[in-house]
N, C-alpha and C positions, 0 to 999 in steps of 0.2 A: 293296543289290542294284540294279544299274542297269536301267532300263527298256529293253527291246529295241525298236529302231525299224527298220521295214522300209525298206531302201535299194534302189537299183536294181542289185541284184546279179545274177549270171548266172541264178539260178533265176527271179527275178521277170521278167527279160527273156524267158526261155524260155516262161514261162506266158503272157505277153502275146502272144507270137507265135502260140501255140496258139489263143488266143481269137480273134485276128484272122482266122486261117485258118478258124475255125469259123463266122464270119459272125454272131456274136451281135449283137443290136441295140445301137445306140450307147448307149442308156440303161443297159444292163447293163455295157457296156465301161467306162463312167466309173468304176465301182466295182470291176469284176472284175479290173482290172489289178493290184490288191493283195490282194484277198481271195477273191472268187468263183473266181478262177483256180485257187487251190489245190484247190478241190473239183471244178472242171469239167475241168481239163486231162487227168485220167486217163480221163475218159469221152469226150473229144473226139478221141482219136487211137487208132490201132491199138496193139496191145500193144508197148511199146518194148523189151520183153525178147526178142521173137521174132527180130529180126535178130542179136542176140548168140548165140542158139542156132543159127540157120541158118548163120551164118558159122563157127562153131567146132565144132558137134556133129552137124549133120544128116548129114554125109557118112558117119558111122559109125552113127548111131542113127535115121536117117530124119527127113524134114522134119516129120512128125507124131508123132515119138517112137515109130514103129511098128517100128523096127529096120531094119537093112540088112545087107549081106553082111559088113561089117567089125565090126558091133557088135550087141548084143542090143536088144530093145525095152525102152523105159523105162516103158511103160504096159501094163496088162492082164496083168501077171505080177508075181510076188514078186521083190523086189530082194534079192539075197543078202547085201548089206552094209548093209541098212537103208534105210528110206524116209522117215525124219524129215528135216527140213531140216538139222539138225546132221549127220546121217549122210551126207546127200547132199553137203553142203559138203566133208566129209572125203574122200569118194570122188572128187569132182571135183578137189579141190586136190592130193591125193596120187597119184591114178590107180592103175592096176594094171599096172605095166611088164611083169610076167611074162606078162600076157595081151595085151600090145600097146597098152594105153591109157596115154598119158603123163599125168603130173601137170600140172595147169593153173595151179598157184599162181604160176608165173613169168610165162607169157604173159598171164594175166588178173590183174587186181588183186582185192583181197578183196571189194569190192562187186560186181564182175562175177561172181565165183564164187558169192556168195550169191544174186545175182539168178537165175542159172541153176538153183540148187537150189530156189528158190521157184517158178520157172516149172515145173519138173518135178513138184514136189509138188502144184501146182495142177492140172496136167493129169492126174495120177494119180487125183484125186478129181473130175475133170470140173468144175472151177471156173474157167471162162473169165474172163479179166480184165475184159472189157467186157460180160459177160452178168449183169445184175442180177436176173434171174428175176422181173421185175415182171408179166409176162403169161404165164408158163409155164402149161401145162395143170394145173388144180387138180382132183385126184381124191382124195377121202378113201378110205382103205382100208375096204372093206366087211366084211372079216372081222376078228376080234379080232387085235390086234397082240401077239405074244409077245416079251418082252424077258428080260433076264437074271434079273430079280427079280419081275416082275409082268406080267400080261396085261391089256390094256385095249381098250375100244372107243372109237371117235371118232364123235361125233354133232354135228350142226350146231345151235347155239343160235339164231343169226340170221344171215342172209345179205343181200346187196344193200346193204352199207354203202359209204360213200364210199371211193374208192381211197386217199385220204390219211388213214389212221387213225393214232392214236398210242398210246392208253392205254385200259385197262379197269380197273374197280375194283368188286368185288362189295360190295353192301350187306348188312347183317345180315338183312334181310327177303327176300333172294333176288333182288332187282333188281341190275342191273349198270349202273354209270356208264360212259359211253363218250365219249372225245374224238376227233373228227375234226378235223384240223388247221385247216381253213378253215370247214367246216360248223358246228362248235361242239360244245357239250356236249349230250348227250341221255341218256335213261334207257331201258334195256332191261328190260321187265317180266319176271317169272318165266316167263311163257308165251312169251317171245320177241318180243312186240310192242314196237316202238320208238316212243318219243315224238317229237314235233316237237322241233327244237332248243330248248334252255332259253333263255328270253328274259332279257336283262339281263347276260349274261356279257360279258367284254371283247371289244371289236371285233376282228375278224380282217380279213385283207387277201387279196384275190384275186391280188395281184402274185406272179409267179413265172416261172421259166424251166424248161422240162422238157427234160432231156438224157438220151437213151437210157432213158427211163422214170422217171428220178429227178427229183423236183421240188425246185427251189432257190428257195423262197419266203420271204416276210417277213410276219410277223404271224400266228402260229399259236397254237392251243391245244395244249398238250403233256400233261404228266402230270396225273392226278387221283387223289385218294385220300380216303376218309373219315377223320376224326380217330379215333384208337383208342377214344375215348369218345363216338363218334358217337351211340350210342343215347341218351346223356344230353344232349349239347350240340348235336347236329345239324350240326356244322361239316364242311364239305367243302373240301379244299385243292386248289388248281388252279395249275399252272405254265403260264405263257403267255409269248409274246414280245410285250412291250408296245410298241405303236406310239408313236413320238414324238408329243407333243401336236399339233404342226403337221401330222402325217401322218393323224390320225384323220378319218374321214368325208371323205376325199379332199382335205383342206385342205392348205395349205402350198405352197411353190414348189420344194420339193426335187425333184431329178431322180428319186430313188428314196426309198422309205420307209426310216427307220432304226428299229431295234427293239432290245430287250434283255430278257433273261430276268427275270421277276418272279414272285414267289410270293404268291398271295392266298388268302383264305378267304371263304366265304359259306355261305348256307343255301338249301335249296330250299323255296319256298312254292308248292305246286302245281308248275307248270312255269315258275316264275320264279326267278331268282337274286337273292337279297336279302341284306341285312346285310353287304355286301362290306367287307373290311378288307385292307389291304396288310400282309403279314407280312415280306417281304424284297424290297428293290429297291435300285437304285443311281442316282446322279445321271444326268441326261440326257447329260452329257458322255461317258459310257461307251456310249451307244447307237451302233450301227453299222449299215451296210447290208450286212454280211456275211450271207449267207443263213442262215435258221434251221435248215438241215440241220446247222449247226455249233453249235447252241445247247446241246446236252445236254438239260437240262430235266427230269430225273427227280427225284423226291422220296422220302424215306423217314422214317418216324417211329422214334424210340427212346424207351425208358422215361424217366420224369422229365421229360416234356413237351418233349423236343427234336425238332426236325425238320431234316433235311438236304436241300439242293437242289444239283444239279450244274449247272455252266456249262462249255460247251466252248470251242472257239477262236473265240469270237464277237467278238474284237477286230478290229483293222484289218489282219489278215493271219494266215497260217498259224501264225506263232510269236510275234506281238507280244504282249507283256504276260504270257505264260504263266508265266514265271519271276519276274515282278514282283509282289510282295505288295501293291502299291498299286492293282492292278487286279483286277476280278472274274473275268477270263478264265482258263479252264483250271483252275478251282478247284472243290472241294467246300466248300460253306458250311454252317455250323450256327448255328441260332438257337433260341430257345424258341418254342413254338407260337403265342405272341402277338407274336413279332418281337423280343423283348428279346435282347440279346447275352449269351450265357453268360460268366460271369466266368472260367471255366477254359478258354476257347478258346485254342489254342496261340499265337496272335499278338496276343492282345487287348492286351498291354502294349507291343508293339513300335511305336515312333513311325512314323506314316505308313502302317502296314499296315492292310488292311481287317480289322476285328476279327471278322468273321463267318467268315474262312477257317479251314477244318479241315485240308485238304491241298491240294497244288498240283502243277503239272507234268502236268496231264491234257490229253489231246488231244480225244477225242470220247466222253465218257461216255454209255453207252447203258442201263445198269441200275444200280440203287442199292437195297440192302436191308440192314436192320439185323438181325443174328442175336441175338435176345434170349437164347437159351440159352447162347451163348458170350460175349455182351456185346461184339460187334465189328461193324464196318461193312464190307460187301462192295460192290464195284462191278465192272461190266464196261465195257470201253473198246475202241474201234476204234483200231488203229494205222494206218499207211499201207499199204504192200503187205507184208503180214505184220505181226506184232507186235500182233495183237488180244490182249487181256489179261483175266484175272480177278484182281482185286486185293483184298487186305486193306487197308483204308484207315485207316491209323494217323494220329493227330493230329500235325500239323506236318511230315509227311513229304513228300518230293519224289519224284514218280512219273516224272520224266525228260523229258517232252516240253518243248521240242523239242531237248533236248541229246542224247538217246539213245533208241534203239528197237531191239527185236529184229527188226523189219522193215526194209525199205529204202524209200527214197522212190520215187515213181511213175516217175521217170526212171531208176531203177536205182542212183542214188548213195546212199551211206550217210547215215543220219540224223545229221548233225553240224552243226546250225545254230549250235552254240556258237561256231564259227569266225566266222560272220557277225555274231553278237551280241557277240563279244568277251568271252564268259563262260567262265571256267575251272571245271571241276568234277572231282570224283573219282567213279568208278563206284561206290565203296563208299557214297557218299552218296545214290545213287539206289535207291529201293525197287523191288525186282524183282517181277514178277508171280508169283502162286502158280501160275497156269496160263498158259502161253504158247500161243496159238492161231495157229500159223503152219503152213501157209498160212491167210490170213484167211478165216474163214467169214462175216465181217461180223456179229460177235457183237451180240446185241441185249439185250433185257431178261431177267430171271430171277426166280425165287423160291427161297427156302430152305424146303424142304418140311417141314411140322411136324404134319400132320394124320393122320387114321386111315384114310382110304380106301386109301392106299398106305403102310402102316406100314414096309415094307422101305426106303422112300425117306427116312425121317425124318432130318433134319439134313443132307441132301444138296442140292446146287444143281441145279435144273432150268432149263436155259439155252437160250434161243432163238437163232436166227441168221437173217439176211436173205438174203445171197447164196448161202449153202450150202443154204438151205431145210431145215435139220436141227434136231432138238431133242436136247439132250444131258442126260445125268445125270452130274454131276461129284461125285466123292467126295473130300473133303479131310480131313486130320487136322491140326488147328491151321493152320500155314502151309505144309503139305506136300500136294502133289497126289498122290492115291493111285490114282485110276482114273477113266476117262471111258468112258461107254457112249453110243452113238448110239441114242436111243429111236425116233426117226422120221427117215426119209430121204426126200428128194425130195418134200417136201410143198408148201410155199409159204413166202413171206417171213413169218417169225414176228416181228411187231412187239412184242408184249407177252405176258407169261406171268403168270397169277394163279392163286389157289386160291379156289374158291367155298365157300359156307357148309357144304357137305357134304364138303369135302376133295378134290373133284375138281379136276383141273388144267384151267384155261381158257387157250386160245391165241387171240390176236388175229392173224388171217391177213390180210396186206396183199396186195391183188391189183388189177391194172389194170381188170379187168372188174367189180369189186365185192368189197369185203373182207367177211370174215365172222368170227364168233366160234364156235369149236368147243370141245367138252368131252371130256376123257379120263376115262372112268369104268372102274373095275376090273371084271374078269370074275371 
């Protein structure tokens, strides 16, 4: 399998121009031309789908989709022929000639039709392309929230946290571990008091660029979790983006820091991090200056002392190395809890392949959980514009990026980087998501509920979102999506979801004015 190399193709040139117009500092441009651009360009420009709609649809349906003399409104009302992206694609492509609407499959290409469908679907749920909800008004419901199967209250555990939070992890004694990307690791006591940052954890970096409220930094603390046998061994596992040796403590002469995902473990001695051991890492040659927003960085434990860790598109570009088994990028990795490579990993015997790889073809993994009852690994993953996914992560399988996605690229073109990479593939060889979340809610972390506080939810996925500010309950049967319920709407960016020792659901809410942890308790 040949390694993909980023060349000066039309996409790369387009992204460079966007960055130049944005006026980002020269230090960022040096690296952004190949990697940061992929993440920044969609936030640095107005919605590129809008002109497509205005030029072809607004005369009949209104510039704001509110309807006009010749056509009905596309928002604020039920659509007779369906409102899913697939149904909208069919309606746009085929039209309704008997009612005066022509089919657009000829005048518009397939990507343009899908782009229009995604735009309409986004507007119908008020999910504006450049609104990331980082500072929307945060109001917790005062009254109990009634849902299909349960009623619950929402109460604040702790507020005033750093805006850049990532993970929470309940401990058996009722305390909660918290990672703030730059501030570090701290402990929330059972009464809501927060410790000072734990001393001795890996160094973080204040380097970053903030665009429309989203931070594109380097050198972050990411996921944290206690070992399943924490009560006996005291091990705490921490994912972070390791600063290159020359970048630590401000050293080195590099224009920008370079980092890479690393999994370590240590113990707490009072408020100090001690006994640190590296569980999984890669050679420094794989470190990059691609922002850590692309890092992935979730971990999950499985029985028989296995631990999984996710790595996103942290290579040297949006699609470099993702399909290459010799790189760590765009992969889920599996090792033993002490770092040993399992002998039954799917590529352990393939020459040149990284032996820790479990699955590949991942874009932006945001959640990772092992379902012990079913013996399977689940993951959530952000697509580009559309194409957010809930996946069953089978060993050795290819999850498609950057060859294929149910979403479209930010400029409206289909996801078909295989042409630029010179890689042929069969769609039958791409593992399809169990749940396709299009339009994208910016899916985040999740849990598989298994406790007693909400017995009606056992075995179901409780999934957070960032841009949509919604919490979902997803029911699956094997590899089949059965039902999705929105448990909470219009809340805040939900960065992490966990279950406390009493079986209540904990949400880590990310907010520009100060993040917080809230608890869902049954009524």
